N, C-alpha and C positions, 0 to 999 in steps of 0.2 A: 581422869586422862581424856576422856571423850569431851568433857566440858572444856578442857584447856585447849584441845584441838579446835573445837568450835569457836572459841573466843579468838584464837589466832587467824582463823579463816574469815571471821567477820571484820576484824581489824585490817586484814589484807583487802577485802573488798571495798571497805570505806575508803581507804587510801587510794585505791585504783578509781573509784568513783570521783574522788575529790580531784585527782590528777586530770581525769577526762573532763571535768567540768571546767577547770582552769583553761585547758586548751580550747574548749569550745567558747569561752567567754573572750579569751584572747583573740580568737578568730573573728568574732562578731565586733569587737571594739578595737579595730586596727587604726582608725583615723579619729581625729578630735571631734568631727561633726557627728560620729556615730553615738557619742555620749548622750545626745538628745533622746535617743531611742531606748535608753536604759529602762524606764519605767514601762514602756511597751513590751520590751523583752521580758522584764520581770513578770508581768501579768501573763504574757504567754506561756511561760514555763510554769507558772503557778497553776494555770488551768491544765496543762499537761500532766502535772504531778497529781492534781485532783482526780483526773480521769484514769490515770494509772493505779492510784490508791482504790478507786471504786472498783476497776476491774479485778485487782488483787483480792478485794474483800469479797467480791462475788465468787471468785474461784475457791477461796478458802472455805466459805460457807457451803458451796456445792460439794466439795470433797468431804466436809464434815458430815453433810446429810448422807452421803453414800456410806460412809463408815458407819454411821448410826443404823442404817438399813442393814448392812452386812452383819453387824453384831446381833440384831434381832433375829435374822435368819439363822445364825449359827446357835442361838439359844433355843430356838424352835427345833433344830435338828437334834440338838442334844437330848431334848425331851422325848422326841420320837425314838431316839436310839435306846433310851432307857426302857420304853414301852416294848419295843421289839425284843430286847434282851430278856425282858421278864416273860413274854409270850413263848419265846424259844425254851426257857427254863421250864415252863409249865408243859410244854409239848414233850420234852425229854422225859419229864416225870411220868406223864401219861403213857408214853411208848413203853417204858420199862414195866408198867403195871399190867400191860396186855401181852407180854411176851409169851405166855403160855395158852393164849386164846386159841391159837391154831390147832393145837392137840385137842383141845376140847371140842372143836367144831369139825373134826374129821368125818364123823358119821353124817353130820349135816351136809358136808360137802358132797359125799357119795349120793345122798338122797336128791341133792340139787342136780347133779349130773344125769342121774336116772330120770328125773322130772323132765329135763331138757331133751333127753333122747325120746321119751315118751311123747312130748309135745311135737317134736319134729316127725315122728312116726305117724301121730294123729293127722297132722297137717298133710303128710305125704299120702295117707290113705285116701284123702279125698280125691287126689289126682290118680293114685294107683287104681282105685276102683273104676274110674271113668277112662282109663288109657285107650281102649278100643274105640269108644265113642270120640275121644279127642283126636285120636289118630285120623279117624275118617273124617272128621270136620276140618282138620288142618289140611288134609290132602285136597279137599274140596275148595278151601280158601286159596290154595296155591294154584289150583287150576283156574279159579276165577280171577286170579291176579291180585287178591287182597293179601298182599305179602306181609304187611306189618301185623296184621291180625294172626296171620299163619305163624309169624315168627313169634309172637307172644305165646301162642299155644305150644310151640315147639320148645320154647325156653322153659315153660312150666314142666313139660314132660322131661326135658333133660335134667332140670333141677331136682325132680322127684327121684329119677334114676340115680343120679350122680350122688345125692344125699344118702339114699339107701346103701349104695355101694361104699360110700365113705364110712358110714357107721359100722357096716361089717368089717371094713379094713381096720377101724380102730379097735373094734373088739378082738379081731385076730392079734393085732399088736400088743394088746393088754394081757393076753393070756399067753403064759409060759408054754403051754402045749396047745397049738392051734386046733380047733375043732373042725373035722372034716365036713361037719354039717354047714359050717359057715361058708366053705367053698362051694358046696352045692347050692346053698342060698344065693351065692353071687352069680353062679351060672343061671339059676332059675330067673333072677332078676333081669339079667342081660337078655335072656330068651324072651321074657315077657315084653321088654322094651326094644325088641329087635326092629320094629317097624319105625322107631323114632330115628335111627341112623338113616333109613331110606328117605324119610321125610326131609331130613337135613340135606342130603344129597340132592333131592328134587328141588328144594328151595334155593340151593346153591345154583343149580342149572338155570332156573328162572332169572336169578340175579345176573348171571354171567351173560345170558342172552340180552338182558336189558343194558348191561354196561357196554356190551359189544357194539351197541347202537347208540351209545351216548351222544356222539356229535350230531345224530339226527334228532334223537328224542328230546334232548335238551332245548332244541329250538322250538318245539311245540308243547311238550309236556314236562317241563323240568321237575315237577312234583313226583314223577315216577322215579326219576334218578335220585331225588332227595331221600325218597322212602327207602330205596335200595342201599344207599349209603348209610342211612341211619341203622339198618339191620347189620351191615358190615361192621359198623363202629360198635354196636352193641356186642357183637361176637368177639371183637378185639378186646373189649373191656372184660368179658367173661374169660378170655384167655389169660389176661393179666391176673385176674382173681384166682384162678386155678393154679397159676404159677405160684402165687403167694401161699395158697393152701398147701401146695406140694412141699414147700420149705417147711411147714408146720407138721403135716401128717405123712409126707411121702406117698401120696396117692395122687394119681392124675387119671381122669376118665380116658377110655381107649381113643376117643375122636378129638381129644384136646392135645395141643392147641390146634385150632382149625386154620389159623393164618389166612383168614379170608382177604385181609388188606392186600397181602402179597399176591393172592390169586386175582384179586380185582385189578391190580397193576399189570399182571401178566395178560389178563384178558384185554385191557386197554391197548397193551402193546401189540397183541396179535391183530386186534382190529386196525391199528395204524398200519402194520405190515401188509395186511390184506387190502386195505385201501390203496396202497401204492402199487402193489402187484396188479390190482384191478383196473388201474387207470391207463395201462398200456393197450391202446386200441388197435395199433397197427404194427406190422412186422416189415422188414426191409423190403421184401418182394412186393408189398402192397403200396408203399410210398417211399420215394428216395429220401425224403426229409422226415422219416419216421421218429428218429431219435430227437430232433429238434422239437417236434410237436409233443413228444412224450415228455421231455424235460419241461416244457413250458406247462403241461398239464400238472406235473408234479409241483412246479413252483406255485401255480395258482391254487391248487388244492391244499398245500401246506400253508400258505398265508391265510386262506379262508378258514381252514380248520383251526389254526392257532389263534386267529381272531375270535372265532366262537368260543374257545377254550378260555381265553382272557376275559371276554365280556360276559358269557353265560355260564360256563362251567365253574370258574372261580367262586362265585357266589354259593354254588350248590355243594361244592366238595368241602369237607372238613380241612382245616389247615394242616393236619397231619399228613394229607396226601401231597401237599405242595404241588397242586395239580398243574399249574402253568409251567413251572420248571420240569416237572416229571414229563408233560406232554412234549415239550421242546426237545428234551434229551431222546424221548422215544422217536420222535420224527427224525432227529439228527441221526441216530443209530440206524433207523429203518432205511433212510435214504442212502446211507453209507453202504449197508450191506446190498441194497437193491442195485446201487451203481456197480459194485463188485461183480454182481451176478451178470449185469449187462456187459462188463468188461470181459469176463470169463467166456461168454458166448461169442465174443469176437466183434471187433469193430474194424470199419473200412474207411480209408480216405478221410473225408472231411467229417465223418462221425467222431473221429478223435478231436478234431478241432472244436466241434460243437460241445463236446463233453468237458474239455479242458476250459473253454470259455464259460460254460456254466458253473463249473466249480470255482473259477475266479470271482464270478458274481455272487457266490452263494451267501457271503457276508455283507453284501451290499444291500441298499434300500430295496432292491428288488426281491429279496427273500428274507433271510435271517436278520438282516439289518433294518428292516422295516420299522418305521418310527412307532407304528401302533404296537409292536412286539416288545420293543425295548429289551432286546437279547444282547448280551456281551459276548464277543467272539471267545474270550478266555474261558467262559463258562462251558463251552462245548469241546473245543480242540479242533484239530483239523478233520475235514470231511473224510479224506482218504490219506493213507500213510505216505510219506515221502517216497518210499520204494515204489508204490504204485504210480504215484504222480510222475516220477522220473521215468519210470517204464513207458507210460503214455507219451511223455515228451520225446523219448528216443524213437518211438514208433512213428510219431508225427515227424520228427526230423528226417527219418529214413524215407518216409513217404514223400516229404517235401523235396528231398534231394532228387528223387526220381522225376518228380513233377517239374521241378525247375529246369533240370536238364532237358526234359521233353519239351517244355514251353520255349526255352532258348533255341533248341534245334528247330522247332516248327517255325518260330519268328524269323530265324536265319533263312530257312527254306523259302518263306513267303517273300522276304525282302529280296533274295536272289532272283526271283521270278520277275520283280520290278526292274532289275538291272538289264534285262533284255527287252524291255517295252520299246515301242516305236514312238516314244515321246520323251521329252526332257524330264528330269526329275523335278519334284516341287522345290520352291524356295521358301525360306523363312521370311520373317519380317524385314530383314536386313539384306535381302536378296542373295543369300548364301544358299547352295544347292544342299538339299537334305532329303533323307528318306524317313519313313516312320519307324524304323528299327529301334533307335534309342528310346523313343517315346513308349513304344509297345513293350520293349524289354524292362524299362524301369517302372512302367505301370504295374506289371507283374511283381517286380521286386518290392515296390512300395506297398502293394496290397498285402502281400505275405508279411512284410514287417509290421504293418498296422495290425494284422491278425495276430501275430506273435505277442504284441503288447496286451492283447486281451487274454492271453493264456497263462499269465503268471510271469513274475519278474525273472525266473530262471530261464524262460524260453527265449526271450529276445536276444540275449548274447549269443546263445547257440545258432539261432536262425541267422543272425547277423554273420557270423563265422561262416556258415554254410553259403550264404549269398556271396560274400566275398570270394570264397573258393570257386564258386560257379562262374562268377563274373571273370575272375582270372582265367579259367579255363575257356571261357567264351572268347576272350582276347586272342587266345592262341588259335581257336577255330576260325575267328574272323579273319586273322592274318592268312591262314591256309586258304580260305574262300576267295580272298582278293588275289592270292597268287593263281589259283585256278581260273579265275576270271581273266586275269591278265594272258594266261597261256591260251585260253580259248580265243581270245582276241588276236593273239599273234599268229594263229593258224588261218584266220581270215580277217584281215584288218578292217574290212568293211563291216564287220559284225563284232559286237553288237553296235548298232548305228550310234548310240550315244554313250559309247565307252568312256570318253573323256568325262563327260558330265557326270555319269554315275560314280566313276572313280573319284571325282572331286566330292560328290555328295558323301561317299564313305569316308573320305579324309575328315570332312566336317563332322560326320558321325562320331568319329573317334574322339574329337574334342568334347562333344556332348556327353558321351559315355564316361569320359574321365571327370568332367565336372559333376555328373550325376553320382558318380562313386564318392567324390568328396562330399556331396551333400548327405550321403547316408552317414558319414561320420558326424556331421553336425546334428543330425536328426536323431540318430540311434545310438551312437557310440558311448553315450554316458553310462548306459546299463551294461556295458561290456567289461569284462575283467581285464586285467593287465595283459597287454599283448606279449610281453616277455614269457609269461607262463605258458602261452599257447604255441607260440611260433619261434621262440629262441631269440638270442641277441642279434642275429644277422638279419632279422626280418621284423624290426621294431615298428615299422610303419606300413601296414599293407596297403593302406589307401594310396600312399605315394608310389608304392610298387606297382599297383594296378594302374595307376594314372600313367605311369611310365610305360606300362605295356601297351595302352592305347596310344600313347605318343609314338611308340615304336611302330605300330601298325600305320599310323598316319604317315610316318616317314616312309614306310614301304610304298604307300599309296602314292606319295609325292615323286618317289623314285620311278615308279611305273610311269607316271605322267611325264617326267623328265625324259625317260627312255623313248616314249611316244614322239616326243618332239625331235629327238636326234635320229629316230628312224626316218623322219621326213628331211632333216637337213643333212643327214650323213654323207650323201653323194656329193653335196656341194662343199662340205668341209674337205672331202678328199681331193677336190680340185684346187685348193689353195696351194700356193708355191709350186704351181706347175705353169707350163707355157700357156696352157688354155686359160689359166686364171690371169696370167700376166696380160693377156691380149683381150680379156673379157671383163666386163665391169659387173656382171650380174650375179655372181655367186653369193657374196656377202649381202647383196641387196635381197636375194631370195631367202637367205637365212634369217635376216631381220624381219622380213615380210611374214615369214612362217612363224616366228616368235610373237609378232603383233597379232597374227590370226589366232593362235593358241592363247594369247592374253585375254581374249574376249570370253574364253571359257574358264580360264584360270581365275579371272577376277571374282568369280563366284565361290572361290575358296575363302575360308576365313583369314583375316589379315595375318595372323602368325604363320600359317601354312602357305599363304600366297607369297609373302615376302621371302620366306625361306625357299620356295620353289623357284621363284624368279631369280634369286641370288644364285642358286645352284645351277640354273640354266645358263646364266651369264658365265659363271665361273667355268662350267663345262665347255662353252664355246671358246673361251680363251685358252683353256688347256688344250683343246682339240687343234686350235690355231697354232699353239706353241709346238705340238707334236708334229705338225706339218712343217713348221719352221726348223725344228732341231732334229728332224728324222734323218738319220745317217744313210738311209737306203734310198733317199729320193734320186731322181735321175735328172735333176736340173742344177745348173751352176751359172753364175752370172759373171762372165769374164770381162765384159765391158763396163766401164764406170757409169756409162749412161744407163744400162740395164739395172745395175745396182742402185743408182739414185731413184730410178723409176720405181723399183721394187720397195725401196724404203718409204717413199711417198705413199705408195698404195698401202702398205702395211700400217703406217701412222694414220692415214685416212680411214681405213677400215676399222682400226682399233677405236678411234673416236666415234665412228658411225655406230658400232656396236654398243658402246657406252652410252651414246646419246639416245639410241633407240630404247634402251632400257629405262633411262632416266625419263624420257618422255612418257613411257608407258606407266612407270612407277616413280614418281618425283621423289618420294621419301626413301627409295631404295638405298641402303647403305653399301657401296662398293669400296672394298679396301684399295688403298693407293697402289699397293704392290700389284694387284691385279689389273688396275686400269692403266698403269705405266710400263708394264713388263714388256709389251710388244715394242713400243717406240724405243725403249731403252736398248733392248736386244738388237734392234734394226740398226742402231748407230754402228755397230760392228761392220755392216754392209756399206754404210754411207762413207766411212773414212776413206779418204784418198791417200793420206800420209800414213803408211803402214809403220813408220817409226813410233807413232803415237799409239800403236795398237796395245802394247803392254799396259800402258796406263788406262786405256779404255777397258781392257779385260779385268784389270784390277778394281776399276770402279763398279763393274758389273758384279764381281765377286763380293765386293763389300755390300752393295745394295741387295743382292740375293745370295746369302751364305749358303743356301741349300743347292746352288747350281753344280751340276756334275761336270766333270773334265770332259767326257765324251759329248756332252751337249755343247760346250764351248767349241771344241774341235770341229763338230758338225757345222756349227755356225761359221767358223772361219773358212772351212771348206766351201761353204755356199758362195763365197766371194768369187771363187774361181781363180784366184791369183795366188793362193796359198796351198801348198801341198800338205798332205796328211802328216808327214814327219814334222815339217816346219810348224803346222798348227799345234801339234801335240807339244813340241818344244815351247812355244809361246804360252801355252796354257799351263804347262808344268812350272814354268818360271814364274807365271802370275800367282799361281796356287801356293808356291813356295814363298813369295813375298807377302801372301796373306797372313802367314804365321798361324797362330792357334786360335782363330776366330771361332765363336761357338756356332755350331751348325743348327741354327734355328730352322725348323722345317716350314717352307713356304710353298708357293704355287708350283715352282719348278720341281719340287720333290715329288709332286703328283703327275708329272708329265711322263 
């Protein structure tokens, strides 16, 4: 069946090969001129076939060789298996032939055990007889510092004692009825070797004394440390041996296990703690920077000691101590506990800053992250717990809050003194009046923000929130102080001498304070948590809110400056639309001259405040002029057309004069058309000689100024002198009725 399947497969392969060959020949001989290359192609394929046959022959020969080698190895293995099988059979036969040998050799086994015990006793007797002399010699060796020899003697003494006690223990366990004599013998042996325990304790004391000075001794005489460690390791091995014996005999000497390795670690740890405690050289009352100096000593001491451990101790200590990691953990733990003790004793002011800053740099290259130590932070964990750190941060924040409040108050008090100086305030590079208040204030803020960045990632957001709160409070205080400054000036307008200049400087200061607040956002706000979580949805952007606070203070300052102008021009404004005004040309001239005079001080305001102030002054002059024009209680009327014409021309001229004065002073001042044309348009009511056109003129005014009030128009009509009050009211009511439902957009007349 397999033969048939193979034949079918061969036929299929031959047929497939023939078809492929036909396709290849057809591809090569597609044109008549290619027939000339038939011989060349034939030779080429013959060469390829010969090469393929050679490769196939080599492969078959190689496989046949491997098969032959494998068969030879299998034949050899078969022979080996037969030999092993025969040997196992022989062993099995021999094993069955000696099955009763154990019973025949019982007596011999007992004699062997007795011989072993006697040999041990004879060996121990050599030491037992010399115990007093050995104890004395060992004591002298310990006193002379020859600890290795002393330990060798001690080990021999302990071995003799423990072996005798072990044999007694085994005898008591083998006997069904323990012999009281054995217990007495055990007590006698322990009493005889009582000095051995004392020697062990004395030797231990010497070792602990040496290990306590490891970091000093290893620099000069490392062999002493090595000898001490060899003794400790020997004792550890003896502990392990006796643990194994205990599993066999249930006997353990009274002083085992000694656990000298653990004791050595404790001694090293105590030495580290003592070094840290001993490096505090000063107290608070001796030097105000005592903590900074103390922390720096701890840093240097720790780095120096750990370098010694890595370079000198590591070659001396056995690997079981893992001495570098052990020392690092000991220093870490000791520093942590020492800092907790320092905190418990109480910290003041900048001492908290110093400690938090030092903790932040603990894992930097300045201490545990030093490249020479190669310590990973994850191996040690935090120096202090999160609760302790947060407690320190909260104390720092509370202290900082009081300090910032005091600093801001002092800065305000200092700046207020400058407001009363007999000299103008300073100007910045652009000629704007300023004082040093914003610079001083934000120097303090920036310094504290920079310090907060040194105290850990969780401190900066808290300090930033605190600073923003205090700046907001300061804006309110600043506003109150400017109001008090104005009130003091109003009591005696000649004082302070440079009131206008310093008020302008304070307006400019508000701009600087607002801009500096925005800079806090760009410099420090990235580390701050979401505002919504702290201040609610109604206060999403505190920076914008605080900036608006300072803008409001600046507006108050501009208001005070505007009021100062109108204190000077008020009496001249009161003269408008009076007989004196009609006969005199000087009132508006004086007003414009006064504005020009103040302009020379106001131009030292920053542009945004300067333009706003100048516009407010212009607007207020126009409103005051309108009040005089529309005042129903005035005592002047113009009964003659000539007086009305003269009045209109004067109003138009003065309106243009006021506008021109402001534009000459401030060419880019934006004056609304409504404000610049209101006086000329209203005065047209006075100019009209044909009263029949009065309703149309009134309607024009109402359409141009929808906010005009009926009583204002009535007052204006009465100013003509030829229209009674009832007639004027009738004209106005008719005009307002004709206006319909025009929207009442508030304009300048609504503020008159």
